[in-house]
Steps between C-alpha positions, in 0.01 A plus 500: 500500500415374150585133445802371317479401137515130424630543146856603407566750779749775411838520654523692828671800341225524240258598778677827564704582192224560248554830327255779576476794263341835565244609241500863400152541352409872469124449488264312728300197391149379567501187713249288689390669825761515775410238766533767772366831366325387174700752293545394133792732419839345546865525386713203389800498735704177481561211264633174651709246318292194412167659586269629225295729722649835603468655845272799480450772762158647585489877435279565803619282793843394365446125530727298275373174353546261209248558223373256409553321832716189483317171484498241777746265324738783421496613859558144618808469281665790679535304825727197459605313812830696527298813564404378848841380610539193719258401776707680762689768307474715186832689513863425566552413872638833618226691312238269643627574848484876436144472358383314810683739736334804339177301502487510883403867473237405244349237732485753786304735275254229394449397864438848639166526679394138439379301798653160562307240304398745226437341160733622221487422129795548263379524138768352276692359793765325292732298723348665805776737603265699726276216617750325727605814690135603539417155637791538746321808635186303571286586193289256300655517152352423162628540145385449145714409200436384146724197502639251752850558358484870587402421858771241566663560834209694656478460875291192590305709751358701211183395322587554133233460237597439139243688284509695172352812658407622847123460458543128438652449842140540631588664831205597720382859505671728763753226580842671517643764728771593251559432130845564346558545125873565489630572149244269346217729384697616193537138388128428495284534186202614714617723789152644550339159536764393752443813715124455486543149638733631772231751598256211542724273709651769721344576836331843531781621725772306318773647278648449162870558428597540131850560362572596135768671297413869467476581128479872582827500702808700413690173464250376240494827307882534496560139403238467225529162329809422715298504822566182697152491655323496160574124502348465156323290383412346839356824637170521309415836657711800604334685788555865580416555865200716405351227285537247782320740734218536251465124446492428872237771551284362217481156662418634849829573679634810664879536504613585855875528437752468219867422543782593261811340654612149415854400585456174316358644176582865438884533528547192280250644253725804459816289461356259245322774306824694461683182387220435250579835339863414438555363150660158482380375838235224513155626591429432868838328509574569867167359608551188288845457650357512855259218427575138573668315219288396203420148396851431370669643814707753300524861615347754261706740284871497430760532773581855380133601508455361852805693627378822338149458641635451852727801474230728365251378762744584778557844349129574456377365841565817708336721237206263478444528874505877485251498213276262691498722808424806286208333319368392840513856634301634204262199514585375155637149565593274211288234664219576745278313737166616624276400791130510417192421704145415389287809463222506763155422363245728663164330543215721634363358825122460525321725748404329821133409512439748784611790283214467249204600721706784649561636149136459408387683814743781435375546143133491607547764767684744276313825439344543157 
């Protein structure tokens, strides 16, 4: 969602191969209040190559965040144009086909229970992967992005607004039937402010769907600094599911369901996280290899590394699927998505005018 940098963008591989080091600090530190629970006790957890601020973890709710938070220009520099892929594809052709095939299940989930003509907003819509299929189903589709370059290739039926943050899109109150924030919330410097604006623009009986990596998952705990879904430094926040629940509740939402299975995200997370723990292999090397070619058209890594990555991925794939099914059964998915609805606001109804004299008569006739 954040816009591309216009000054000396890094090479494509640089986006994913930055070293991440685990910090073993035996004592907690005092930090500014956690943006979710206001706790000031935290533990330094990760250091990221090229970033001065460490990632700290709140001792109460478990939220991970940079402290101090990265500045706007530093965040902007993390999103060169290669990050978004081309206007019609981000990955190699066969991977792009697989992503879209798996995405059909995703579209069915987002469409469930919506009446034809319902108004849907995708926050951080990128190239509009979900907007076209939703429009095909008869929905009125909208999206927001931070740069025109990020939204290249979006379906022309979608109304995409280019704004620095959701509030500046100036949507009317109670305007949308559904708002989708799919693996975007963790990229935003102000997740609370975004959710507060969603609460304003969502209809009273609308729904919000949010997907994030689950920082409390077994995959995250086992992988540590090698976890693929850390995606540091682009992920400014690391959400445990409990912290996401708390944040949604604070801004006026009730979570109706949470979902722990993602065929598109979770098996690959296991595979790439295992590869990241093998010395000598490039960090996130398989993911980089599956991307479209960089600006110079050359494939990443050496021929030997590419062959080894493919062989290891094939070997790990069955085990990754088993691990994904197990984490789903115990409701501890590496990535999760939740469905939330606005909390009802109870307003006391005034008594009808005819009730007042009846009440007065009753009180007057009561025995002393």
